[in-house]
Structures are given as structure tokens and as C-alpha cells.
VMD Tcl script that draws the C-alpha trace (Angstrom):
set ca {
  {0.00 0.00 0.00}
  {2.83 2.39 0.87}
  {4.48 1.61 -2.46}
  {1.33 2.60 -4.35}
  {1.01 5.89 -2.44}
  {4.65 6.73 -3.09}
  {4.14 5.95 -6.81}
  {1.06 8.19 -7.01}
  {2.83 11.03 -5.21}
  {5.78 10.73 -7.55}
  {3.47 10.79 -10.59}
  {1.83 13.98 -9.33}
  {5.24 15.61 -8.78}
  {6.36 14.68 -12.28}
  {3.16 16.10 -13.80}
  {3.71 19.41 -11.93}
  {7.29 19.62 -13.17}
  {6.20 18.83 -16.70}
  {3.60 21.60 -16.63}
  {6.19 24.11 -15.45}
  {8.68 23.18 -18.19}
  {6.20 22.92 -21.07}
  {5.56 26.19 -22.94}
  {2.18 24.87 -24.01}
  {-0.32 23.80 -21.37}
  {-0.99 20.07 -21.34}
  {-4.60 19.15 -21.94}
  {-6.44 16.07 -20.87}
  {-7.38 15.76 -24.53}
  {-3.88 14.43 -25.08}
  {-4.66 11.45 -22.87}
  {-6.79 8.45 -23.56}
  {-9.76 7.59 -21.36}
  {-7.78 5.44 -18.91}
  {-4.98 8.01 -18.50}
  {-7.44 10.86 -18.05}
  {-9.28 8.99 -15.31}
  {-5.99 8.28 -13.59}
  {-4.76 11.89 -13.66}
  {-8.12 13.27 -12.59}
  {-8.06 10.99 -9.54}
  {-4.65 12.38 -8.63}
  {-5.03 16.07 -9.46}
  {-8.75 16.48 -8.81}
  {-8.88 18.99 -11.66}
  {-11.59 19.75 -14.18}
  {-11.05 19.00 -17.84}
  {-9.70 22.09 -19.69}
  {-12.01 23.25 -22.40}
  {-9.81 25.55 -24.48}
  {-6.35 24.04 -24.43}
  {-6.69 22.19 -27.72}
  {-8.45 25.07 -29.46}
  {-5.54 27.38 -28.56}
  {-3.07 25.07 -30.23}
  {-5.27 24.58 -33.29}
  {-5.43 28.37 -33.75}
  {-1.65 28.33 -34.03}
  {-1.75 25.95 -37.00}
  {-1.30 27.75 -40.37}
  {-4.35 28.13 -42.57}
  {-5.01 25.27 -44.95}
  {-3.21 22.70 -42.86}
  {-5.78 22.17 -40.16}
  {-7.63 19.59 -42.21}
  {-4.39 17.73 -42.87}
  {-3.51 17.45 -39.19}
  {-6.19 15.44 -37.44}
  {-6.31 15.87 -33.71}
  {-6.00 13.08 -31.22}
  {-9.71 13.40 -30.60}
  {-10.37 12.80 -34.29}
  {-8.23 9.69 -34.21}
  {-10.40 8.33 -31.46}
  {-13.66 8.86 -33.37}
  {-15.32 5.45 -33.95}
  {-15.23 4.11 -37.49}
  {-19.00 4.30 -37.68}
  {-18.77 8.09 -37.84}
  {-20.00 9.21 -34.42}
  {-17.72 11.14 -32.08}
  {-19.25 10.13 -28.79}
  {-19.07 6.74 -27.20}
  {-22.21 4.61 -27.40}
  {-23.86 6.48 -30.28}
  {-22.49 4.37 -33.20}
  {-24.86 3.30 -35.94}
  {-25.46 -0.50 -36.03}
  {-23.50 -2.31 -38.73}
  {-25.57 -3.08 -41.82}
  {-25.34 -6.72 -42.97}
  {-24.81 -6.78 -46.71}
  {-26.93 -9.48 -48.33}
  {-24.54 -9.99 -51.23}
  {-21.63 -10.54 -48.84}
  {-23.74 -13.10 -47.00}
  {-24.57 -14.87 -50.27}
  {-20.89 -14.93 -51.19}
  {-20.23 -16.59 -47.84}
  {-22.98 -19.16 -48.51}
  {-21.45 -19.96 -51.88}
  {-17.95 -20.25 -50.42}
  {-19.04 -22.56 -47.58}
  {-21.03 -24.81 -49.93}
  {-18.10 -24.98 -52.35}
  {-15.65 -25.89 -49.59}
  {-18.00 -28.59 -48.25}
  {-18.32 -30.04 -51.75}
  {-14.55 -30.02 -52.26}
  {-14.01 -31.87 -48.97}
  {-16.54 -34.55 -49.94}
  {-14.99 -34.98 -53.38}
  {-11.57 -35.36 -51.80}
  {-12.96 -37.97 -49.40}
  {-14.41 -39.81 -52.38}
  {-10.98 -39.96 -54.05}
  {-9.80 -41.86 -50.94}
  {-12.80 -44.20 -50.96}
  {-14.08 -44.60 -54.51}
  {-16.41 -47.45 -53.59}
  {-18.70 -44.93 -51.88}
  {-20.12 -42.98 -54.79}
  {-22.54 -41.17 -52.48}
  {-19.62 -39.01 -51.30}
  {-18.99 -37.78 -54.85}
  {-22.69 -37.18 -55.48}
  {-23.21 -35.21 -52.28}
  {-20.05 -33.25 -53.03}
  {-21.36 -32.39 -56.51}
  {-24.63 -31.32 -54.93}
  {-22.79 -28.87 -52.66}
  {-20.76 -27.52 -55.56}
  {-24.00 -27.08 -57.54}
  {-25.42 -25.14 -54.61}
  {-22.30 -22.96 -54.55}
  {-22.56 -22.22 -58.27}
  {-26.27 -21.50 -58.08}
  {-25.91 -19.12 -55.14}
  {-23.03 -17.29 -56.83}
  {-25.03 -16.91 -60.04}
  {-28.03 -15.57 -58.11}
  {-25.79 -13.10 -56.28}
  {-24.20 -11.83 -59.49}
  {-27.55 -11.66 -61.25}
  {-29.06 -9.54 -58.47}
  {-26.04 -7.25 -58.03}
  {-25.49 -6.70 -61.77}
  {-29.20 -6.69 -62.69}
  {-28.68 -9.56 -65.14}
  {-31.82 -11.78 -65.22}
  {-30.06 -14.47 -67.24}
  {-27.64 -15.10 -64.35}
  {-30.55 -15.43 -61.95}
  {-32.20 -17.98 -64.25}
  {-28.97 -19.98 -64.45}
  {-28.63 -19.85 -60.68}
  {-32.17 -21.13 -60.12}
  {-31.64 -24.03 -62.51}
  {-28.33 -24.96 -60.85}
  {-29.98 -25.03 -57.43}
  {-32.74 -27.35 -58.62}
  {-30.17 -29.65 -60.24}
  {-28.12 -29.67 -57.02}
  {-31.09 -30.85 -54.96}
  {-31.79 -33.58 -57.53}
  {-28.21 -34.80 -57.14}
  {-28.64 -34.76 -53.35}
  {-31.68 -37.02 -53.75}
  {-29.64 -39.40 -55.89}
  {-26.88 -39.40 -53.26}
  {-29.35 -40.27 -50.49}
  {-30.70 -43.17 -52.55}
  {-27.22 -44.39 -53.47}
  {-26.12 -44.52 -49.83}
  {-28.49 -47.44 -49.25}
  {-27.94 -49.04 -52.66}
  {-31.35 -48.02 -53.97}
  {-31.79 -47.17 -57.66}
  {-31.87 -43.48 -58.57}
  {-32.29 -42.98 -62.34}
  {-30.49 -40.02 -63.82}
  {-33.68 -39.10 -65.68}
  {-35.42 -38.34 -62.38}
  {-32.49 -36.14 -61.37}
  {-32.77 -34.09 -64.55}
  {-36.56 -33.96 -64.81}
  {-36.79 -31.09 -62.35}
  {-34.36 -28.76 -64.08}
  {-35.77 -29.67 -67.51}
  {-39.29 -28.85 -66.35}
  {-38.07 -25.54 -64.90}
  {-36.36 -24.59 -68.17}
  {-39.46 -25.44 -70.21}
  {-41.69 -23.49 -67.82}
  {-39.67 -20.37 -68.61}
  {-40.90 -20.58 -72.20}
  {-44.54 -20.81 -71.13}
  {-46.09 -17.36 -70.47}
  {-48.48 -18.81 -67.89}
  {-45.63 -20.22 -65.78}
  {-43.01 -17.56 -66.38}
  {-44.34 -15.33 -63.60}
  {-44.16 -18.14 -61.04}
  {-40.79 -19.56 -62.09}
  {-39.25 -18.71 -58.71}
  {-41.95 -20.54 -56.77}
  {-41.74 -23.49 -59.13}
  {-37.97 -23.81 -58.70}
  {-38.25 -23.65 -54.92}
  {-41.02 -26.26 -54.94}
  {-38.97 -28.66 -57.07}
  {-35.91 -28.21 -54.85}
  {-37.97 -28.78 -51.71}
  {-39.54 -31.92 -53.19}
  {-36.15 -33.41 -54.01}
  {-34.87 -32.78 -50.48}
  {-37.98 -34.16 -48.77}
  {-37.60 -37.29 -50.93}
  {-33.93 -37.53 -49.92}
  {-34.83 -37.26 -46.22}
  {-37.50 -39.94 -46.63}
  {-35.01 -42.26 -48.32}
  {-32.51 -41.76 -45.49}
  {-35.23 -42.44 -42.93}
  {-36.25 -45.71 -44.60}
  {-32.61 -46.76 -44.60}
  {-32.32 -46.03 -40.89}
  {-34.87 -48.77 -40.16}
  {-32.46 -51.43 -41.40}
  {-29.19 -49.70 -40.56}
  {-29.31 -47.93 -37.22}
  {-26.29 -45.66 -37.44}
  {-26.23 -42.49 -35.28}
  {-25.16 -40.18 -38.13}
  {-28.34 -40.81 -40.09}
  {-30.60 -38.77 -37.83}
  {-28.67 -35.47 -38.16}
  {-28.58 -35.87 -41.95}
  {-32.36 -36.40 -42.00}
  {-32.82 -33.36 -39.75}
  {-30.58 -31.03 -41.78}
  {-32.16 -32.11 -45.07}
  {-35.72 -31.80 -43.78}
  {-35.13 -28.34 -42.29}
  {-33.54 -27.07 -45.52}
  {-36.44 -28.48 -47.53}
  {-38.89 -26.77 -45.17}
  {-37.21 -23.39 -45.66}
  {-37.36 -23.80 -49.42}
  {-41.04 -24.66 -49.20}
  {-41.61 -21.54 -47.08}
  {-39.93 -19.58 -49.86}
  {-42.20 -21.13 -52.46}
  {-45.28 -20.20 -50.44}
  {-43.97 -16.69 -49.78}
  {-43.33 -15.98 -53.44}
  {-46.74 -17.31 -54.43}
  {-48.41 -15.19 -51.75}
  {-46.56 -12.10 -52.95}
  {-44.63 -11.44 -49.74}
  {-41.40 -12.13 -51.66}
  {-40.50 -11.33 -55.25}
  {-40.40 -14.21 -57.70}
  {-37.04 -13.37 -59.25}
  {-35.34 -11.49 -56.42}
  {-33.05 -12.53 -53.60}
  {-35.07 -12.90 -50.36}
  {-34.68 -10.02 -47.91}
  {-33.03 -10.71 -44.56}
  {-35.94 -9.26 -42.60}
  {-38.37 -11.85 -43.98}
  {-39.02 -15.37 -42.73}
  {-37.68 -16.78 -45.96}
  {-34.60 -14.58 -45.51}
  {-33.43 -16.88 -42.72}
  {-32.50 -19.34 -45.46}
  {-29.31 -17.30 -45.96}
  {-28.12 -18.43 -42.53}
  {-29.73 -21.88 -42.60}
  {-28.09 -22.81 -45.90}
  {-24.64 -22.32 -44.35}
  {-25.56 -24.66 -41.50}
  {-27.03 -27.15 -43.98}
  {-23.90 -27.23 -46.14}
  {-21.56 -27.74 -43.19}
  {-23.78 -30.09 -41.18}
  {-24.76 -32.38 -44.04}
  {-21.14 -32.70 -45.22}
  {-19.86 -33.50 -41.73}
  {-22.48 -36.14 -41.02}
  {-22.22 -37.74 -44.47}
  {-18.54 -38.30 -43.71}
  {-19.48 -39.59 -40.25}
  {-22.05 -41.98 -41.77}
  {-19.49 -43.44 -44.17}
  {-17.05 -43.88 -41.28}
  {-19.65 -45.52 -39.03}
  {-20.68 -47.89 -41.80}
  {-17.06 -48.88 -42.40}
  {-16.62 -49.61 -38.71}
  {-19.87 -51.60 -38.61}
  {-18.74 -53.72 -41.56}
  {-15.40 -54.35 -39.87}
  {-17.11 -55.43 -36.66}
  {-19.47 -57.67 -38.58}
  {-16.60 -59.33 -40.41}
  {-14.83 -59.87 -37.12}
  {-17.96 -61.49 -35.60}
  {-18.91 -63.73 -38.53}
  {-17.51 -67.15 -39.27}
  {-16.12 -66.84 -42.79}
  {-17.02 -70.39 -43.85}
  {-20.58 -70.72 -42.62}
  {-21.72 -67.09 -42.38}
  {-23.02 -67.47 -38.81}
  {-21.64 -66.01 -35.58}
  {-18.20 -67.18 -34.55}
  {-17.38 -68.30 -31.02}
  {-16.65 -64.83 -29.65}
  {-19.74 -63.22 -31.16}
  {-21.97 -66.08 -30.04}
  {-20.65 -65.85 -26.50}
  {-21.33 -62.11 -26.27}
  {-24.82 -62.42 -27.76}
  {-25.73 -65.40 -25.57}
  {-24.52 -63.61 -22.45}
  {-26.82 -60.71 -23.28}
  {-29.72 -63.14 -23.63}
  {-28.86 -64.76 -20.29}
  {-28.69 -61.38 -18.57}
  {-32.04 -60.31 -19.99}
  {-33.73 -63.56 -19.00}
  {-32.14 -63.37 -15.57}
  {-33.69 -59.91 -15.13}
  {-37.09 -61.11 -16.35}
  {-36.94 -64.44 -14.49}
  {-37.49 -66.22 -17.80}
  {-36.06 -69.61 -18.83}
  {-33.25 -69.95 -21.36}
  {-32.78 -73.02 -23.56}
  {-29.42 -74.03 -24.95}
  {-28.97 -76.47 -27.83}
  {-25.55 -77.83 -28.74}
  {-24.74 -79.92 -31.81}
  {-21.78 -81.99 -32.95}
  {-21.57 -83.39 -36.50}
  {-21.01 -87.15 -36.43}
  {-17.84 -88.62 -38.00}
  {-16.94 -85.25 -39.49}
  {-13.21 -86.01 -39.54}
  {-13.93 -89.17 -41.51}
  {-15.97 -87.13 -44.02}
  {-13.04 -84.76 -44.49}
  {-10.53 -87.59 -44.86}
  {-12.71 -89.59 -47.27}
  {-14.27 -86.92 -49.49}
  {-11.96 -83.95 -48.98}
  {-12.27 -80.63 -47.19}
  {-14.41 -79.07 -49.91}
  {-17.15 -81.62 -49.27}
  {-16.67 -81.22 -45.52}
  {-17.15 -77.47 -45.84}
  {-20.33 -78.09 -47.85}
  {-21.62 -80.34 -45.06}
  {-21.03 -77.56 -42.52}
  {-22.86 -75.02 -44.66}
  {-25.77 -77.43 -45.21}
  {-26.15 -77.91 -41.46}
  {-26.11 -74.15 -40.85}
  {-28.83 -73.65 -43.45}
  {-31.00 -76.27 -41.75}
  {-30.58 -74.75 -38.29}
  {-31.07 -71.16 -39.45}
  {-34.37 -72.11 -41.10}
  {-35.66 -73.56 -37.83}
  {-34.80 -70.59 -35.57}
  {-36.64 -67.44 -34.54}
  {-35.19 -63.94 -35.03}
  {-34.52 -63.71 -31.28}
  {-32.44 -66.92 -31.21}
  {-28.64 -66.85 -31.45}
  {-26.76 -69.44 -33.49}
  {-22.99 -69.77 -33.58}
  {-20.08 -72.02 -34.46}
  {-18.00 -72.69 -31.35}
  {-15.56 -75.22 -32.77}
  {-14.63 -77.13 -35.91}
  {-17.86 -79.13 -36.19}
  {-19.51 -77.94 -32.95}
  {-22.41 -75.49 -32.88}
  {-24.56 -73.88 -30.19}
  {-27.95 -72.16 -30.13}
  {-29.34 -69.91 -27.37}
  {-33.16 -69.77 -27.30}
  {-34.72 -67.35 -24.78}
  {-38.07 -68.15 -23.21}
  {-38.39 -71.82 -24.34}
  {-39.38 -74.68 -22.10}
  {-37.41 -77.92 -22.09}
  {-40.13 -79.73 -24.04}
  {-40.31 -77.12 -26.79}
  {-36.52 -76.91 -27.09}
  {-36.26 -80.69 -27.31}
  {-38.87 -80.87 -30.08}
  {-37.07 -78.19 -32.05}
  {-33.69 -79.93 -31.65}
  {-35.19 -83.21 -32.81}
  {-36.68 -81.49 -35.85}
  {-33.24 -80.08 -36.73}
  {-31.63 -83.51 -36.36}
  {-34.16 -85.19 -38.63}
  {-34.05 -82.42 -41.23}
  {-30.25 -82.52 -41.43}
  {-30.24 -86.31 -41.72}
  {-32.44 -85.91 -44.76}
  {-30.52 -83.07 -46.42}
  {-27.11 -84.43 -45.45}
  {-27.67 -87.70 -47.28}
  {-26.32 -86.24 -50.52}
  {-23.89 -83.33 -50.51}
  {-22.12 -81.99 -53.57}
  {-23.55 -84.85 -55.58}
  {-22.07 -87.49 -53.29}
  {-23.78 -89.77 -50.84}
  {-22.43 -88.69 -47.46}
  {-25.20 -89.75 -45.05}
  {-24.14 -86.99 -42.63}
  {-25.82 -86.96 -39.21}
  {-25.64 -84.85 -36.08}
  {-25.89 -85.42 -32.33}
  {-27.22 -82.76 -29.99}
  {-28.04 -81.86 -26.45}
  {-30.72 -79.59 -25.01}
  {-30.58 -77.82 -21.68}
  {-32.92 -75.31 -20.04}
  {-32.26 -73.23 -16.93}
  {-34.47 -71.16 -14.68}
  {-31.80 -70.52 -12.04}
  {-30.87 -66.90 -11.48}
  {-27.21 -67.88 -10.98}
  {-26.63 -69.82 -14.20}
  {-23.81 -69.00 -16.59}
  {-23.07 -69.72 -20.21}
  {-20.23 -72.13 -19.47}
  {-22.45 -74.63 -17.63}
  {-24.22 -76.24 -20.63}
  {-21.02 -76.31 -22.67}
  {-19.20 -78.21 -19.93}
  {-22.12 -80.55 -19.48}
  {-22.59 -81.31 -23.15}
  {-18.88 -81.86 -23.71}
  {-18.71 -84.50 -20.94}
  {-22.10 -86.03 -21.85}
  {-23.31 -85.81 -18.23}
  {-27.08 -85.88 -17.86}
  {-27.44 -84.42 -14.33}
  {-25.91 -80.93 -14.04}
  {-25.67 -80.54 -10.26}
  {-28.91 -78.55 -10.06}
  {-27.75 -75.48 -11.95}
  {-29.14 -76.67 -15.31}
  {-32.34 -78.51 -14.66}
  {-32.29 -81.20 -17.35}
  {-30.29 -82.38 -20.35}
  {-31.77 -84.41 -23.22}
  {-29.48 -85.89 -25.85}
  {-30.74 -86.71 -29.28}
  {-29.20 -88.85 -31.99}
}
mol new
graphics top color blue
foreach p $ca { graphics top sphere $p radius 0.5 }
foreach p [lrange $ca 0 end-1] q [lrange $ca 1 end] { graphics top cylinder $p $q radius 0.2 }
display resetview
């Protein structure tokens, strides 16, 4: 505290000495706001009113305008001299449209680059082309409005409709659905032809917006149908972004038809449709980001599926079966429901391999898997746990029902395994069925029991029936 007081006293002494030595009185106008507040707190003086005017009178005529004062340098750029009275900045609509075009073009370039790294996913290229089409259309509209060139506005409207048609094709291609090029072009062709018809020429703007909105709603619907089969998290944001953008375009179509917006003019920012200038930037960025995320999620899902599937038979491998069966056991434990377990072992499979070759042995395995898969419910889990050993987890089945189903599988395979690959194999299978209602059971219990062919299971698994 003493140090601060000494510093303030010294500053006041220096200011007094400076005033005595200076031929021209020092004004508080020479100080910025912070300095002035500081010196006023020390000196307790009032702000001089005429110090600066005295010095300006000493400036030769004709040079006063060339020598701006310090006060003039501190005038805000908006043109007002006093703090807090600046005019609000005016947002230029053409600058905003240039930004929209730039963002859409960058998003399209990123997607096209991603496609060059993964050419199997053509949807990346299509969505990238859609963004580039949006960029070109917006730029043409901006230039047409700023230069008063209607032809540029017409070109821009056609490009925007074409871009939304390409987006629809991209959404269909993501799920492998057909998307004929003729349907992509029909919108822009209809818009071009409508310009030649006097009856439709006055509503060309509304027609273009309606076509664009229709394409995007169709794209969102296609993505939604795909999400039923493929539940990937990135699908929902894409559906949301596409639906919102389509809604804004439909609002524009209604506004132009109602007369609240001009048919061939850029929408004003103060209108409801004018919000599309901001929304289109979000749409370009958001859709591009989540399209990339969707492709990445799908790649990861395929990798996981490959890791969980037995390459020879196409059913779950041992690890995947164990995880799925444990989930079933946990759910049934929570619900106090029984769980049935069927385990199968192909008879004399090594002899089949040695006698007829591994190709025939592989065909026998695939035939058995086809038989079992046809007899199971969607909630059942079927997996290969060894060379010729298989297991099935069946939630909610009683011991009698599970036994009947296992017996049906055994008989069906005996019939279909008689001839394999044109050779008489007479393949058969042995199996065991176990059902548990104990809350403490585990997946390893039936496997141990079946492997040792022990009928009683020490109370944890209530009963074991062997067939074959």
C-alpha cells in the first residue's frame, strides 16, 4: 500500500514539473480515457475546455484539415464522435450470399476429396457435386441480383434445382437403392421449359423452390427408410438437416406465391424466408460433416461384422456367439425367464473330411447351418463354437419345446445331409438340449455338461436331453 502511495505522489510531482517546463499547457485531450481517469483521480482537476483550441489556432491556414487531432483519431469508425452512439452495422446481403457460396463450395470439395480416398462410396462424390452445384447456383443468383442480369438469376435457379436432384440421388445411393439419372434431370428440364410458357413464367421462382424442396424431402425420406435397417447415429442429423432445408425452401415457395417475396429477387433478410441465408450455411456444413461420419460408421460396422462372422458358414463365430448369448442370459435373468441351450456336434466329421476332402466337408457344414437357421426365430442366437460344434441360445423356451425343435433339426439334417455336392455322405448330427431357470446360471455350464455327456448338471441346469 505504501508503495502505491509513493508511486502516485511521484506521478503527481512529475506532472507538476512537466507543466512548469512545457511552454504549451498540457490538456487532458492528449490522454486516452484510462490516462485521463488516472490523472483526474490524482489532481482532482476539471477538464480544460480551451487548451486544444488554442493550439489549433496556431496551425497555419489550410493545414488544419491535414492534421487530425487526437480526438479525431479516437472517433469510432461508424462516424459518431461520442461513445455509445455508433450506428449498427448493416449486414450486406450480397456478402452473405458470397459466404454461402464459399461454404457450400468448400464442403463439396471436402466430400470430393474424401471420395478420391474411398471410390467405392459414390454417395460421397454425389453429395459433393450437390454442394458444388449449390455454390454455383448461389453465386449466379448473387451476381444476377447485383449486376441486374436476369439471365444469371435464371442460371442460378436451374443450378440449385439440379443440385437438390443430385442430393436425392446421393441419399438413394447410400443405401444401394436405384436413382435414375432421368429423375435427377426432370426437375431442371421442367423448370427450363416453364420459362418458355407465359403462364408459368411469372411463377418460375416458386416453381424452382417447390422442385428443390420436393427433391430434399424425398432424400430425407429415403434416409429415414434406410435407418430402419441400418441404425447408425449419423443418419438422424442428416435427415434433420435435409428436412429443415427443404422446409425453408417450401416456405420460400409459399412466400413468393403469396406475394410477400418477389419471384425473381433474392429474399430479404428481414423476412421469414430470408433466414435461409443463414440456414443454408448450417445445412452445407452439417450435411457434409455427417455424411462423412455416416461413411465412417458404416465402415466400422462392416469391420465389426466381419470380425464377428464365421467366414465359412456365415453365422456367428465363437466370440460373437458368447457375447450375444450372455446378453440373452442377462435379460432372461432380469425377467426371471427360462433360457434353452442347444448344442450340436456333427457325427464322424473327420472321416468325411478324410474320405471326401475338405471341400465336401465345408459343404456339409454349410448345409447344417442352413438347416438350423431355417428352424430358428429372429430372437435366437446361433454360432459355431468349434470345428464341427455349434450352439444355439433360445430365450423363453421350455425344455419340451426346445427338445422338439432340436429333434426337428436332427431329422431335417439327416435328410438333407444324405447327398452333398452330388455325393452320398449320409451326414448326421448329435445334440443336447438344456434349459435353466436358475438366477445364478452362466453360459459355461451347458457347454461343460454337453462336452462331458453328463445328464445331471448338479442342479444349476435342470435337465439335459441328448438326441441322436
